[in-house]
N, C-alpha and C positions, 0 to 999 in steps of 0.2 A: 349642694355642690356644683360652683362653677368648672363649668365646660375648662379642658387644657387645651397647649400646644400639643400638637402630636409632631413626632422627628420621622423624618423622611427622609430616604436617601433619593440620587440620581446616579446613575451611569451614566460616566462621557466619554464615549469610546473614541476612539480613532481608529483607522486605515487608509495608509496610503493617501496623509492630507487628507482626507473624507472624516466625517465626525454623521454618527448611528442617533437618529431622531424618527421620535413614532408621534403619530395624530393621536392625539388624546381622546379616548372615547368618553369619557366621564367628567363633572368637576372635579375640582376646578380648571379653568379654563379647557374644558368641551370642544372638541373639534380643529382646539390649537395645536403648533407643531411645536416639539419639546425631546425631554430627556426620558428616556425610561427610567422608569421608578418609583417609588412608594413607600409605605409604611416600614418603618424599622421592627423586624419583630424581637421580642423578647428573648433576648441572651446573643443576642446576633450580633457583630461585630460589623460597625461599616461599611467597608472591604463586602464583605460575606452576605450583606443586604443587598449591594446595588450589584454585584453578581447573581444574586436571585433574583431580583426582581428585572434584571439585564433579559436571564436564560427565559423567566416565565411570558416577556411581554413579548421577544423577537428572536429567539431560538438561538441568541447568536453566546458564544461564551469568550468573556475576557480575563484576562486578568489585571484584579483590582491592585491601584496604588492605597494611600494614605490620601485619606479627605484633601482637600486644598480648597476648598472655600463654603462658606455657612453663609444661607439667607432666608428673609422672612418670605410667607405665602400668606397674604391676607385677603381674604375674596369674601366679597357680598352678595347676598342672592337677598330679594327682595327686601332689599335697605338696611338690611343685620347683617351684622358677622357670620359669616355661615362655613367657613375655613379657614383656619389658623394652623398653618404647618411652620417648622425648623429644617429647613431642608439643609442635607450635604453633600457636598458634590463628589465626587471620588471618581480620581481618572482612570481609565482601561485603555489596556492593547489589545485587542483585537486579537484573539486563538483560532478561530472554528465558528464554523456554522452560518447555516444560510438566510439571512433574515426573512422572516416571515411574521405577519402581525398576527399577534394572539392575544390570550388577558383581556387587558384593556386597553388598548389599539387597536385603532381605524387603520392602520396604515404603518409601514416604517420603509427607512431607507436611508443609505449614505449620503451627505453632501458637502458640496466645497464649502469653506466660510464665505466665498463670495459669492453663493447662488444658493440663497438660501431659501424656504419653502416659506407661504403664508397664509393663515396669520403663525406670527410666533408667540410663544410662551413669555412672561415680562423674564427680562434680565437674561433670556438664550444670548444673545448675542457677548453681554459683559461675560458669561461664564465660558461661556468658547474662547475668548480674551485669557483670561485668568488659567484655564487647564493648557494652553500654548506656553506659559511661562514655566511650565511646570516638567 
């Protein structure tokens, strides 16, 4: 049986013109800054999955909207395809909680789109721009 792509969700959460980012602990893109997120669970809506991953990784609670973008994450390790995710981006509005790195995040903080940390996960700036249009 061949491997199949997995569906993941990311939470793009805004508070006062700043977006919440986490520094990833595990591949793909370990050590890079990206959005809180992870695998969608069986029977879970995309908004519910994004809210769950957000809470697990950061302790932050947000009201999640409908998805606004979808993109591919294809990452190689040792010269072969090791990760294939279809990631769904869900915009959220901060409701509460102080960000604390937990679960599979090394660090978490709020950032202005004009002063992003590095290195960044692929497509992060494009996703920020698209989230501002919704």
